[in-house]
C-alpha positions as CSV (number, residue, x, y, z in Angstrom):
1,M,2.6,-28.8,11.9
2,M,5.5,-29.0,14.4
3,K,8.1,-28.4,11.7
4,K,6.3,-25.2,10.6
5,I,6.2,-24.0,14.2
6,G,9.9,-24.8,14.7
7,L,10.9,-23.1,11.5
8,L,8.8,-20.0,12.4
9,S,10.5,-19.9,15.8
10,V,14.0,-20.0,14.3
11,I,13.1,-17.2,11.8
12,L,11.7,-15.0,14.6
13,L,14.8,-15.6,16.8
14,L,17.1,-14.7,13.9
15,N,15.1,-11.5,13.2
16,G,15.4,-10.6,16.8
17,C,19.2,-11.0,16.7
18,M,19.7,-8.6,13.7
19,T,20.6,-5.1,14.6
20,L,19.1,-2.8,12.0
21,N,18.9,0.8,12.9
22,G,17.3,3.7,11.1
23,D,14.0,4.8,9.5
24,Y,12.9,3.2,6.3
25,R,10.3,3.7,3.6
26,L,8.9,0.6,1.9
27,V,7.3,0.5,-1.6
28,A,5.4,-2.3,-3.3
29,L,5.9,-2.3,-7.1
30,D,4.2,-4.4,-9.8
31,E,6.1,-6.2,-12.6
32,N,6.3,-2.9,-14.6
33,G,7.7,-0.9,-11.7
34,N,4.5,0.9,-10.9
35,D,3.7,1.7,-7.2
36,L,0.8,-0.5,-6.1
37,A,-0.2,1.8,-3.2
38,P,0.8,5.4,-4.4
39,K,-1.4,7.1,-1.8
40,V,0.0,5.0,1.1
41,Q,3.4,5.6,2.6
42,M,4.7,2.6,4.5
43,L,7.3,3.5,7.1
44,A,9.3,1.2,9.4
45,Q,11.9,1.7,12.1
46,G,14.8,-0.7,12.4
47,T,13.9,-4.4,12.2
48,G,10.2,-3.4,11.7
49,I,11.0,-3.6,8.0
50,Y,10.5,-7.3,8.2
51,R,7.0,-7.1,9.6
52,S,6.2,-4.3,7.1
53,K,7.4,-6.3,4.2
54,I,5.2,-9.2,5.3
55,V,2.2,-6.9,5.4
56,L,2.9,-5.5,1.9
57,C,3.4,-9.0,0.5
58,K,0.1,-10.2,2.0
59,A,-1.7,-7.2,0.4
60,F,0.2,-7.5,-2.9
61,P,1.3,-11.2,-3.3
62,K,3.2,-10.7,-6.6
63,A,4.8,-7.4,-5.7
64,T,8.5,-6.5,-5.5
65,V,9.2,-4.6,-2.2
66,R,11.9,-2.0,-2.2
67,I,13.2,-0.5,1.0
68,Y,14.8,3.0,1.2
69,D,16.6,4.8,4.0
70,I,14.5,7.9,4.7
71,R,17.5,10.0,5.6
72,T,19.6,9.2,2.5
73,N,16.9,8.0,0.1
74,E,19.2,5.1,-0.8
75,E,18.0,1.6,-1.2
76,L,18.9,-0.7,1.7
77,K,21.6,-3.0,0.3
78,G,21.2,-6.7,1.0
79,K,17.5,-6.3,2.0
80,S,16.1,-4.7,-1.1
81,P,14.6,-5.5,-3.5
82,R,12.6,-8.5,-2.4
83,K,10.0,-10.4,-4.5
84,C,6.9,-11.5,-2.7
85,R,5.8,-15.1,-3.2
């Protein structure tokens, strides 16, 4: 139990140190590339993408999450796509 708490603390500290600016749109896709929540638009600002990704993965455990910059509509390199576990 203590190992899990320690690991979670490290992850939270690392997320806090990252400087990610901008507004993003997150999409959860199934294995065929279909949007799993077509009527829901998940938006996040800055490092909020990490919390938003967690929420999408809890709702859709086998999804692939893609993150797009709202301004440019380009996928966020290095952070997207991510497969939920």
